[in-house]
C-alpha positions in Angstrom: 66.5 128.0 102.2 68.9 128.4 105.1 72.5 129.4 104.4 75.0 126.5 104.8 77.1 126.8 108.0 80.3 126.8 106.0 79.3 130.1 104.3 79.1 131.9 107.6 82.8 132.8 107.2 84.1 134.9 110.1 87.6 135.2 108.6 89.5 138.4 108.5 91.3 138.3 105.1 94.2 140.1 106.8 94.9 136.8 108.6 95.5 135.1 105.3 98.6 137.2 104.6 102.3 136.5 105.1 102.5 132.9 106.1 105.9 131.7 107.2 108.0 130.0 104.5 107.1 126.3 104.4 109.8 123.8 105.2 111.0 121.3 102.6 108.9 118.2 102.6 108.4 115.2 100.2 106.1 114.8 97.3 104.0 111.8 98.2 102.2 111.0 94.9 102.1 111.9 91.2 98.9 111.2 89.2 97.6 111.4 85.7 94.3 110.4 84.0 92.5 109.8 80.7 89.3 111.4 79.5 86.2 109.2 79.8 82.5 109.2 80.5 81.8 109.6 84.2 79.0 109.6 86.8 76.5 107.8 84.5 76.1 111.1 82.7 76.9 112.4 79.2 79.9 114.1 80.8 83.6 113.7 79.9 86.3 114.1 82.6 89.8 113.0 83.5 89.1 113.5 87.2 89.9 109.8 88.0 93.7 109.8 88.0 96.0 106.9 88.8 99.3 107.1 90.7 102.5 107.0 88.7 105.7 105.4 89.8 109.3 106.0 89.0 110.7 109.0 87.2 108.0 111.0 85.5 109.0 113.6 82.8 107.4 117.1 83.1 107.0 119.4 80.1 105.8 123.0 80.1 102.3 121.5 79.8 102.7 119.1 82.7 102.6 115.3 82.6 102.5 114.0 79.0 100.1 111.2 79.9 97.6 113.5 81.6 94.5 114.7 79.8 91.9 117.4 80.4 88.3 117.2 79.1 87.4 120.9 79.7 89.1 123.4 77.4 89.7 125.8 80.4 91.9 123.2 82.1 95.5 122.6 81.2 97.8 124.9 79.3 100.9 126.7 80.4 99.2 128.4 83.4 97.5 125.2 84.6 100.2 122.6 83.8 100.0 120.9 87.2 97.4 120.8 90.0 98.6 120.3 93.5 96.4 119.3 96.5 97.0 118.9 100.2 96.3 115.3 101.4 95.5 116.6 104.9 92.3 118.1 103.5 91.0 114.6 103.0 91.0 114.0 106.7 89.0 117.2 107.2 86.5 116.2 104.6 86.1 112.8 106.1 85.2 114.3 109.5 82.8 116.9 108.1 81.1 114.7 105.5 81.1 111.2 107.0 78.4 110.0 104.5 81.1 110.3 101.7 84.1 109.4 103.9 84.9 106.4 101.7 85.4 108.7 98.7 87.8 111.2 100.3 91.1 109.6 99.4 94.3 110.9 97.8 93.6 111.7 94.1 89.9 112.4 94.7 90.1 116.0 93.5 91.8 115.0 90.3 95.1 116.4 91.4 98.5 115.7 89.7 100.7 116.3 92.8 100.0 115.4 96.4 101.8 116.4 99.6 100.7 116.9 103.2 102.6 120.0 104.4 101.5 122.6 101.9 98.0 124.1 101.4 96.1 127.2 100.2 96.9 129.2 103.3 100.6 128.5 103.2 101.4 128.9 99.5 101.3 132.2 97.6 100.7 133.4 94.1 104.1 133.7 92.4 105.9 131.2 94.7 108.8 129.5 92.9 109.1 125.9 94.1 111.6 123.2 93.2 110.5 119.6 93.0 113.1 117.1 91.9 114.6 118.4 88.6 111.8 120.9 87.9 111.0 124.5 88.9 107.4 125.5 89.1 105.5 128.7 89.9 102.2 129.1 91.7 99.8 130.6 89.1 96.2 130.6 90.4 93.7 128.7 92.6 91.6 126.0 91.0 88.1 127.0 90.3 86.0 123.9 91.2 83.1 122.8 89.0 80.0 120.7 89.4 81.9 117.5 88.7 83.1 117.5 92.3 79.5 117.3 93.4 79.2 114.0 91.6 82.7 112.8 92.5 81.9 113.0 96.2 78.1 112.6 96.1 77.6 115.9 97.9 75.3 118.3 96.0 77.3 121.5 96.9 80.8 120.1 97.1 82.2 122.6 94.6 80.9 125.5 96.6 82.1 124.0 99.8 85.6 123.5 98.6 86.0 127.1 97.3 84.4 128.6 100.4 86.7 126.6 102.7 89.8 127.2 100.6 90.4 123.6 99.8 90.4 123.5 96.0 94.1 123.0 95.2 96.2 125.3 93.1 97.9 125.3 89.7 101.5 125.6 88.6 103.2 126.8 85.5 106.5 125.0 84.8 109.5 127.3 84.6 112.1 124.5 84.2 111.3 121.1 82.8 112.8 117.8 83.9 111.7 114.7 85.8 110.2 114.2 89.2 109.5 111.1 91.3 107.5 110.4 94.4 109.7 111.2 97.4 111.4 114.2 95.8 111.6 117.2 98.1 109.3 120.2 97.6 111.3 123.3 98.4 110.5 127.0 98.4 112.9 129.0 96.2 111.4 132.5 96.0 108.3 134.2 97.4 107.6 137.6 95.7 104.1 138.1 97.0 103.8 136.9 100.6 100.6 139.0 101.1 98.7 137.0 98.4 98.2 133.5 99.6 96.0 131.3 97.4 93.4 131.4 100.2 93.4 135.2 100.3 92.9 135.3 96.5 90.0 132.9 96.9 88.5 135.0 99.7 88.0 137.9 97.2 87.1 135.6 94.3 84.4 133.7 96.2 83.4 135.5 99.5 84.0 139.2 99.5 83.4 139.4 95.8 82.8 143.2 95.5 86.0 144.5 97.1 87.4 146.7 94.2 90.5 147.7 96.0 91.6 144.1 96.6 90.7 143.1 93.0 92.7 146.0 91.6 95.7 144.9 93.6 95.2 141.3 92.6 95.0 141.9 88.9 98.4 143.7 88.9 100.2 140.5 90.1 102.4 139.6 87.1 102.4 135.9 88.0 98.6 135.5 88.4 97.1 133.2 85.8 95.5 134.7 82.7 92.0 133.2 83.3 91.8 134.7 86.8 93.0 138.1 85.6 90.4 138.0 82.9 87.6 137.3 85.4 88.7 140.0 87.8 89.0 142.6 85.0 85.5 141.9 83.9 84.2 142.4 87.5 86.0 145.8 87.6 84.9 146.9 84.2 81.2 145.8 84.6 81.0 146.5 88.3 79.2 143.2 88.7 80.0 139.7 89.8 79.8 136.8 87.3 77.2 134.0 87.9 79.1 131.2 89.6 76.2 128.8 90.0 76.6 127.4 86.4 80.2 126.3 87.2 79.4 125.0 90.7 76.2 123.2 90.0 76.0 122.7 86.2 72.9 122.8 84.0 69.8 121.0 85.1 70.5 117.9 83.1 73.8 117.3 85.0 72.9 118.7 88.4 73.9 116.4 91.3 70.5 115.1 92.5 71.5 111.4 92.9 71.6 111.6 96.7 68.9 113.5 98.7 68.0 113.8 102.4 65.2 111.8 103.9 63.9 111.9 107.5 62.8 108.8 109.3 59.1 109.5 109.8 58.2 106.0 111.1 59.8 102.9 112.6 57.8 99.9 113.7 58.5 96.3 114.5 57.0 93.8 112.1 58.5 90.7 113.8 61.3 90.2 116.4 63.9 90.5 113.6 62.1 92.7 110.9 61.6 96.4 111.2 59.7 98.7 108.8 60.9 102.2 108.2 59.0 105.1 106.6 61.3 107.7 104.9 60.0 111.2 104.0 61.9 113.6 101.8 63.3 116.6 103.7 62.9 119.0 100.7 59.6 118.4 99.0 60.1 118.6 95.3 57.3 118.8 92.7 57.9 115.2 91.7 55.9 112.7 93.6 55.7 109.4 91.7 54.4 106.1 92.9 56.9 103.3 93.8 57.2 100.9 90.9 57.3 97.1 91.3 60.9 95.9 92.0 62.2 99.3 93.2 65.3 99.6 95.3 67.0 102.5 97.1 70.5 102.9 98.4 71.1 104.4 101.8 74.2 106.0 103.3 74.4 104.8 106.9 77.5 106.6 108.1 81.2 106.0 107.2 81.6 103.6 104.3 78.2 101.9 104.8 76.1 102.0 101.7 73.3 99.5 101.5 70.5 98.8 99.0 67.0 97.8 100.2 63.8 96.9 98.5 61.1 99.6 98.6 57.8 98.1 99.6 55.4 100.9 98.9 54.7 104.6 98.8 55.9 107.4 96.5 59.2 109.1 95.8 58.4 111.7 98.5 57.4 109.2 101.2 58.2 105.5 101.0 58.5 102.4 103.1 61.3 99.8 103.6 61.5 96.5 105.4 64.8 95.5 106.9 65.8 92.2 108.7 68.4 92.2 111.4 71.0 89.8 110.0 73.0 87.6 112.4 76.1 88.2 110.2 75.3 91.9 109.7 78.2 93.9 108.2 76.8 97.1 109.7 73.7 98.1 107.6 70.8 96.3 109.3 72.5 96.6 112.7 72.7 100.3 112.3 69.1 100.7 111.2 67.7 98.4 113.9 69.8 99.6 116.8 70.8 103.2 116.1 68.4 104.8 113.6 65.5 106.6 115.2 62.5 108.7 114.2 63.6 112.1 113.2 67.1 111.0 112.0 68.2 112.2 108.6 69.4 109.6 106.1 71.0 110.1 102.7 69.2 108.1 100.0 69.8 107.6 96.4 67.2 107.7 93.6 64.6 105.0 93.6 65.6 102.6 90.8 63.8 99.6 89.4 66.1 96.6 89.5 63.6 93.7 89.7 60.6 94.6 87.6 57.6 92.5 86.6 57.7 91.0 83.1 55.2 93.2 81.2 54.5 90.5 78.6 53.5 87.9 81.1 49.8 86.7 81.3 50.3 85.3 84.8 52.8 85.7 87.6 54.0 83.2 90.2 55.8 84.8 93.1 57.8 82.6 95.6 59.2 84.4 98.6 61.0 83.3 101.8 61.4 85.4 105.0 62.6 89.0 104.3 62.6 88.2 100.6 58.9 89.2 100.6 60.0 92.9 100.5 61.2 92.4 96.9 57.5 91.8 95.9 55.2 93.9 98.1 55.0 96.8 95.7 54.6 94.4 92.8 51.8 92.5 94.5 49.9 95.7 95.2 50.3 96.7 91.5 49.1 93.3 90.3 46.1 93.5 92.6 45.2 97.0 91.5 45.5 96.2 87.8 43.5 92.9 88.1 46.2 90.7 86.7 46.5 86.9 87.3 49.0 86.2 90.0 49.7 84.0 93.1 52.0 84.5 96.1 53.6 81.6 97.9 55.3 82.9 101.1 57.4 80.7 103.4 58.2 81.9 106.9 59.9 80.2 109.9 57.4 81.4 112.4 56.5 85.1 112.5 54.8 86.6 109.5 56.0 90.1 108.5 53.9 92.7 106.7 50.6 91.0 107.3 48.8 94.3 106.5 50.2 94.2 103.0 49.5 90.5 102.4 46.0 90.1 103.8 44.3 92.3 101.2 45.5 89.9 98.5 43.0 87.4 99.7 43.1 83.9 98.1 45.9 85.0 95.7 48.3 84.7 98.7 49.2 81.6 100.6 51.5 81.6 103.7 53.5 78.5 104.6 54.5 78.5 108.3 57.3 76.1 109.3 56.0 76.0 112.9 52.7 74.6 111.6 54.7 72.0 109.5 53.5 73.7 106.3 55.9 73.2 103.4 56.2 74.7 99.9 55.6 72.1 97.2 57.7 73.6 94.5 56.9 70.9 92.0 53.2 71.5 92.3 53.5 75.3 92.2 55.8 75.5 89.2 54.1 72.7 87.2 51.1 75.0 86.9 53.1 77.5 84.8 52.3 77.7 81.1 54.4 79.2 78.3 53.6 82.8 79.3 53.8 82.5 83.0 56.7 84.2 84.7 58.2 83.0 88.0 59.9 85.2 90.5 61.8 84.1 93.6 63.6 85.9 96.5 64.6 84.4 99.8 67.3 82.1 101.3 69.7 80.5 98.9 68.3 77.1 99.6 64.8 78.2 98.4 66.2 79.9 95.3 68.3 76.8 94.4 65.2 74.7 94.8 63.2 76.9 92.5 66.0 76.8 89.9 66.3 73.0 90.0 62.6 72.4 89.9 62.0 74.8 87.0 64.8 73.1 85.1 63.5 69.7 85.8 60.0 70.7 84.5 61.4 72.3 81.4 60.6 75.9 82.2 62.9 78.2 80.1 65.4 80.3 82.1 63.9 83.4 80.5 60.7 82.9 82.5 62.4 82.5 85.9 63.7 85.5 87.8 65.8 85.7 91.0 66.6 88.5 93.4 69.6 87.8 95.7 70.5 89.7 98.9 74.0 88.2 99.1 76.3 87.5 96.2 79.1 84.9 95.8 82.3 86.7 94.8 84.3 83.6 93.9 84.4 81.8 90.6 86.9 80.7 87.9 90.3 82.4 88.0 91.0 85.1 85.4 93.6 87.7 84.5 93.1 91.4 84.3 95.4 93.6 82.2 95.7 97.1 83.5 96.0 99.2 80.3 97.3 102.5 81.8 99.5 100.9 84.5 100.9 98.3 82.0 100.4 95.5 84.5 98.7 92.2 84.4 97.3 90.7 87.6 96.0 87.2 88.4 92.6 87.0 90.2 92.2 83.7 92.1 89.1 81.6 92.3 88.3 82.7 95.9 89.5 86.2 95.4 87.6 89.2 94.2 88.9 91.6 91.5 88.7 94.4 94.1 91.0 92.5 96.5 93.4 91.7 93.7 93.6 95.3 92.5 94.1 96.6 96.0 96.8 94.0 96.6 98.6 95.3 93.5 98.6 98.8 94.9 95.7 100.2 93.0 93.7 102.9 94.8 90.1 101.6 94.3 87.3 103.0 96.4 84.8 100.5 97.8 81.9 100.5 100.1 79.2 97.8 100.3 81.3 95.1 98.6 78.2 93.1 97.7 77.4 94.8 94.4 74.8 97.3 95.6 76.4 100.7 95.8 78.6 101.0 92.6 81.5 102.7 94.5 84.1 100.1 93.2 83.2 100.2 89.5 86.1 100.1 87.1 86.2 100.7 83.3 86.4 97.7 81.0 88.2 98.1 77.6 88.1 94.5 76.4 87.1 91.0 77.2 84.0 89.3 78.6 82.6 90.0 82.1 80.3 87.9 84.3 78.2 90.7 85.8 76.9 90.4 89.3 75.2 92.9 91.7 72.5 95.5 91.2 74.4 98.8 91.0 75.0 99.1 87.2 72.3 99.9 84.7 72.1 97.9 81.5 74.1 100.4 79.3 76.8 100.8 82.0 77.6 97.1 81.8 78.9 97.6 78.3 82.0 99.4 79.6 82.0 99.0 83.4 82.1 96.3 86.0 81.8 96.1 89.8 85.2 95.0 91.0 83.8 93.7 94.3 81.5 91.0 92.9 81.7 90.7 89.1 84.3 88.5 87.4 86.2 88.4 84.2 86.0 85.4 81.8 89.5 84.3 80.8 91.3 87.6 80.2 89.9 91.2 80.5 91.5 94.6 79.9 90.7 97.4 82.4 91.0 101.1 82.1 93.4 101.4 85.0 
């Protein structure tokens, strides 16, 4: 495996010494967070922190409302974590696929400003902020949770190698601070030991005994770093850092992987098929299951979900229609993506599976809605199950090569030839163990729903897959437990819009319920879930703020 470019560090550590004293500048944000399950893993973290307003008391252990899940975080030497907001601009430029995630607070910091960073702050610096006096104790040692937070598999290693981790303070004088308070350098006993220079020897030139012997003698250096450096000197060996940076196998960040566009072909004037092939061939090569979806990062904030129409986890095929009202996804794939390009894709997930208990399947599709069923139709054909496909098109027929092998089980209705779906006849043939599936234009899905209801078909036997989601509905109120606010969400307003209007820093991307970026924790109340991004168990404590709605009154963990 090639060495990442950011590890080819040409820096002379001598250039990391003796920065000029920084000028007084304002503290822009103060943040704290609570411990909770994160990243759809059995992992606790308080990395998601909310901004605090007004006067905030600071004790010798930091912000009273702030929590730490890991036993090595917090304490006197790690009372407060500071991060430079200008780093987020650098991350956005370098990692555009995760640009929407690089916002203030993303690293789980307590204090944020823009004029102080690892190359300009030194171990032992005494700094006044409002009423308090703090002392720089040690650099933050990033862990695998950053990989999940920013959906970049080596984010922890990147941040420490590029000296963008943030740093810790111990509190020498307690008091209160507020956003806008000035950050002022009071004393600098060790100008030769910037946080960046300490990180250089901790993470890059890790076997420099002379530098480590000098570092360990710094009285102000935090105990955890001193302990690590002493062990290196005593054992003449460097500790394994991979466990911290990547985590054990069960929590490794493998949600997003690189795929190369291996094929691109026109199916119709508005529908294009794409073949994606994994860049790194793993041992796992599983067949695509019926109803599978994949999320693609398409640059910037674009994250879109598409039905997988066939193949395996190593090499699969998608079908994408160019939408007239495209919000960027289909336009990007049709007009910019080309063979050889690398796309970032999520794990293949099954969101619209076949009902295993069904004796017979009736599939009704319209236009690009056929992509939701192509893998399922192949499976039904191979397993010799009873099924029928009714496919309505305006004129051109996409994916003929997938449909023709189905023979008499498939019927195409072409509007140009004045052929019409007779929903009443089709659905009336359903018995008590026939399941009906529909994907296509809203008019078609509404027709299926109304016809099934008229014929007495139970709702449990009728399944719909929607490409667009209505965000409106009945008004509701959302109580923000941590912020101690209650907001009103109007009938034509999404929860995401209401939260952002109230000043909450909520990440978002697709805003149609596909990507999961905007999910928020739910502490109480009933939720009308919409969208495909949340697994069943996640819906018990989480909702998608872009499309899902509360019923009456809900309580959010914000």
